[in-house]
C-alpha positions as CSV (number, residue, x, y, z in Angstrom):
1,X,60.5,-72.0,4.2
2,X,56.8,-71.0,6.0
3,X,53.7,-70.3,3.8
4,X,52.4,-66.9,4.7
5,X,49.2,-65.6,3.7
6,X,51.2,-63.4,1.2
7,X,51.6,-66.7,-1.2
8,X,48.0,-67.8,-0.8
9,X,45.7,-66.8,-3.4
10,X,42.6,-64.9,-3.0
11,X,39.7,-66.7,-3.4
12,X,36.5,-65.7,-5.5
13,X,33.1,-66.0,-3.8
14,X,30.6,-68.2,-6.3
15,X,27.9,-65.9,-5.5
16,X,27.3,-61.6,-6.0
17,X,25.2,-59.3,-4.3
18,X,23.3,-57.3,-7.5
19,X,20.6,-54.1,-7.3
20,X,17.8,-55.0,-8.8
21,X,15.7,-51.9,-10.0
22,X,11.5,-51.8,-11.2
23,X,11.6,-50.8,-14.3
24,X,8.2,-48.8,-13.9
25,X,8.8,-46.8,-10.2
26,X,12.8,-46.9,-9.6
27,X,12.5,-49.0,-6.4
28,X,15.3,-51.1,-5.7
29,X,16.0,-54.3,-3.7
30,X,19.4,-56.5,-3.5
31,X,19.6,-60.0,-4.6
32,X,22.5,-62.7,-4.6
33,X,23.2,-64.5,-7.9
34,X,25.5,-67.0,-9.3
35,X,28.6,-65.3,-10.2
36,X,28.6,-67.0,-13.7
37,X,24.6,-67.0,-14.3
38,X,22.9,-64.9,-16.4
39,X,21.6,-61.4,-15.4
40,X,18.7,-61.4,-13.4
41,X,14.8,-60.3,-14.5
42,X,12.1,-61.3,-11.9
43,X,8.6,-60.1,-11.6
44,X,7.9,-58.9,-7.8
45,X,5.7,-56.9,-6.4
46,X,6.5,-53.1,-6.3
47,X,5.3,-51.3,-3.1
48,X,4.8,-47.7,-4.7
49,X,2.9,-48.8,-7.3
50,X,1.3,-51.3,-5.3
51,X,1.4,-53.9,-8.3
52,X,3.6,-56.7,-9.9
53,X,6.8,-55.1,-12.0
54,X,9.5,-56.4,-13.6
55,X,12.8,-55.7,-12.3
56,X,15.8,-56.0,-14.0
57,X,19.7,-56.2,-12.9
58,X,21.4,-52.8,-12.8
59,X,24.5,-53.4,-11.3
60,X,26.9,-55.6,-9.0
61,X,27.5,-54.4,-5.6
62,X,30.1,-56.9,-4.1
63,X,30.8,-60.6,-3.6
64,X,29.2,-62.7,-1.0
């Protein structure tokens, strides 16, 4: 009997792509994080207000 692709389990990736959103202005950008890691919060430059701002993870987009 031959093994086919149907018999193999789909492998989950270790990293996922998430959307990070600025708390101040709502500006968004995409980033990668480990699947088992905590949600991301970073301070980064916000082009809308021309200052550093806190970005929080809003939602998961896809596996990477």
